[in-house]
C-alpha positions as CSV (number, residue, x, y, z in Angstrom):
1,M,115.2,93.2,93.6
2,S,113.2,95.8,95.2
3,A,109.9,94.4,97.5
4,R,108.3,97.7,96.1
5,P,105.8,97.0,93.1
6,L,107.2,98.7,90.1
7,Y,104.2,100.8,89.3
8,V,105.4,102.3,92.6
9,Q,108.7,102.9,91.8
10,L,108.3,104.7,88.8
11,A,105.7,106.8,90.4
12,D,108.3,107.7,92.8
13,V,110.2,108.3,89.9
14,V,108.2,110.8,87.9
15,A,107.6,112.3,91.8
16,G,111.1,113.1,92.1
17,K,111.1,114.8,88.8
18,I,108.1,116.4,90.0
19,A,109.8,117.4,93.6
20,S,112.9,118.6,91.5
21,G,110.9,120.9,88.8
22,E,112.2,119.0,86.0
23,L,108.1,118.3,85.6
24,A,106.6,121.9,86.3
25,P,103.0,122.8,87.2
26,D,100.3,122.9,84.4
27,R,103.3,120.8,82.3
28,P,102.1,117.5,81.2
29,I,103.7,114.7,82.2
30,P,105.2,111.7,79.7
31,S,102.4,109.5,78.2
32,E,102.1,106.4,79.6
33,N,103.3,104.9,76.0
34,H,106.3,107.0,76.5
35,L,106.9,105.8,80.7
36,A,106.5,102.4,79.5
37,D,109.2,102.7,76.8
38,A,111.6,104.8,78.8
39,Y,111.6,102.5,81.8
40,G,111.2,99.3,80.1
41,V,107.4,98.3,82.2
42,A,104.2,97.2,80.7
43,R,101.8,99.9,79.6
44,L,99.8,98.8,82.8
45,T,102.2,99.3,85.2
46,A,103.0,102.7,83.6
47,R,99.0,103.5,84.1
48,R,99.1,102.6,87.5
49,A,102.2,104.8,88.1
50,A,99.8,107.7,86.9
51,Q,97.2,106.6,89.3
52,E,99.5,106.2,92.2
53,L,100.3,109.9,91.2
54,R,96.8,110.9,91.0
55,E,96.7,109.6,94.4
56,R,99.4,111.3,95.7
57,G,97.4,114.8,94.4
58,L,100.5,115.6,92.1
59,I,98.6,115.2,88.8
60,V,95.6,115.3,87.4
61,T,94.1,113.6,84.3
62,V,92.3,115.5,81.3
63,R,90.3,113.0,79.2
64,G,91.2,113.5,76.0
65,K,94.7,115.8,76.9
66,G,96.9,113.7,78.9
67,S,97.7,114.1,82.9
68,F,99.8,117.1,84.0
69,V,101.2,118.4,87.0
70,V,99.7,119.7,89.8
71,E,100.4,123.1,91.5
72,R,101.6,123.1,94.9
73,P,101.1,125.5,97.1
74,V,103.7,127.3,98.6
75,S,103.8,126.8,102.6
76,D,104.6,129.0,105.1
77,G,106.3,126.8,107.4
78,P,107.7,123.2,107.1
79,E,105.6,120.4,105.4
80,E,104.6,117.5,107.5
81,S,105.2,114.4,105.3
82,E,104.8,110.6,105.6
83,P,108.2,108.8,106.5
84,V,109.3,106.8,103.4
85,T,109.0,103.1,104.5
């Protein structure tokens, strides 16, 4: 069992789908209810995962419409990123 909170693990799964292009820019991500059902977690866990994705700058949420993948700028050089722990 991972010491990382479930919401972080779920956010990582969704972030991976964004990075791979499975969830495309300007397209909605699955709803909190769908994420909760699909991954067998509580809705609060799915909500916290969405909050984590917003904090990472990967999604934006539009009240009454849902959460959408943010268009990522294309860089000319290698990106600096924080090490994964």
